[in-house]
One Martini backbone bead per residue (centre of mass of N, CA, C, O) as a GRO file, in nm:
protein
   67
    1MET     BB    1  -1.733   4.255   1.622
    2THR     BB    2  -1.411   4.287   1.478
    3THR     BB    3  -1.150   4.100   1.317
    4THR     BB    4  -0.808   4.128   1.148
    5GLN     BB    5  -0.696   3.871   1.279
    6GLN     BB    6  -0.530   3.570   1.270
    7LEU     BB    7  -0.551   3.253   1.405
    8GLU     BB    8  -0.271   3.068   1.519
    9LEU     BB    9  -0.180   2.721   1.528
   10GLY     BB   10   0.043   2.512   1.703
   11PHE     BB   11   0.331   2.269   1.762
   12ASN     BB   12   0.562   2.386   1.943
   13GLY     BB   13   0.700   2.539   1.689
   14THR     BB   14   0.681   2.340   1.460
   15PRO     BB   15   0.730   2.274   1.153
   16ALA     BB   16   0.611   2.182   0.869
   17ARG     BB   17   0.588   1.922   0.675
   18ASN     BB   18   0.736   1.776   0.383
   19LEU     BB   19   0.556   1.568   0.180
   20GLY     BB   20   0.710   1.561  -0.085
   21GLN     BB   21   0.975   1.427   0.009
   22ARG     BB   22   0.842   1.157   0.112
   23ARG     BB   23   0.740   1.071  -0.169
   24GLU     BB   24   1.005   1.059  -0.312
   25GLN     BB   25   1.136   0.845  -0.128
   26ARG     BB   26   0.916   0.623  -0.183
   27VAL     BB   27   0.966   0.609  -0.488
   28ALA     BB   28   1.265   0.532  -0.480
   29ARG     BB   29   1.226   0.265  -0.325
   30ALA     BB   30   1.046   0.137  -0.520
   31LYS     BB   31   1.225   0.139  -0.769
   32TRP     BB   32   1.446  -0.035  -0.637
   33TRP     BB   33   1.288  -0.284  -0.569
   34PHE     BB   34   1.185  -0.354  -0.857
   35ALA     BB   35   1.461  -0.382  -0.983
   36ARG     BB   36   1.557  -0.619  -0.808
   37MET     BB   37   1.311  -0.813  -0.896
   38ARG     BB   38   1.382  -0.812  -1.198
   39ASP     BB   39   1.657  -0.934  -1.164
   40ALA     BB   40   1.584  -1.193  -1.019
   41VAL     BB   41   1.413  -1.308  -1.248
   42GLU     BB   42   1.609  -1.306  -1.478
   43ASN     BB   43   1.824  -1.486  -1.354
   44THR     BB   44   1.652  -1.733  -1.304
   45TRP     BB   45   1.601  -1.790  -1.621
   46GLN     BB   46   1.896  -1.817  -1.710
   47GLU     BB   47   1.989  -2.059  -1.511
   48GLN     BB   48   1.762  -2.231  -1.638
   49THR     BB   49   1.836  -2.492  -1.882
   50GLN     BB   50   1.674  -2.722  -1.755
   51PRO     BB   51   1.421  -2.915  -1.710
   52ARG     BB   52   1.213  -3.031  -1.520
   53PRO     BB   53   1.117  -3.317  -1.389
   54GLU     BB   54   0.912  -3.584  -1.457
   55GLN     BB   55   0.622  -3.754  -1.384
   56ILE     BB   56   0.589  -4.105  -1.448
   57VAL     BB   57   0.337  -4.319  -1.587
   58PHE     BB   58   0.280  -4.646  -1.602
   59ALA     BB   59   0.127  -4.853  -1.796
   60GLY     BB   60  -0.015  -5.130  -1.608
   61VAL     BB   61   0.062  -5.023  -1.322
   62ASN     BB   62  -0.033  -5.176  -1.019
   63ARG     BB   63  -0.043  -5.065  -0.688
   64ARG     BB   64  -0.093  -5.192  -0.356
   65ILE     BB   65  -0.171  -5.058  -0.030
   66GLU     BB   66  -0.167  -5.212   0.278
   67ILE     BB   67  -0.263  -5.152   0.640
   0.00000   0.00000   0.00000
């Protein structure tokens, strides 16, 4: 017994999803996110004009705290 027709199964008649479009949307969101992060980093470095204060230890000064 041979059959010449192919059996097709579906999910309630819904068409298959186009995965290529989903990938393009993900790539577009990723590009947008990384562009925002680059802008944030660049703006942070430009705003900081003075170096942060340093903690200085004076030589010869010993302080002891007893509890």
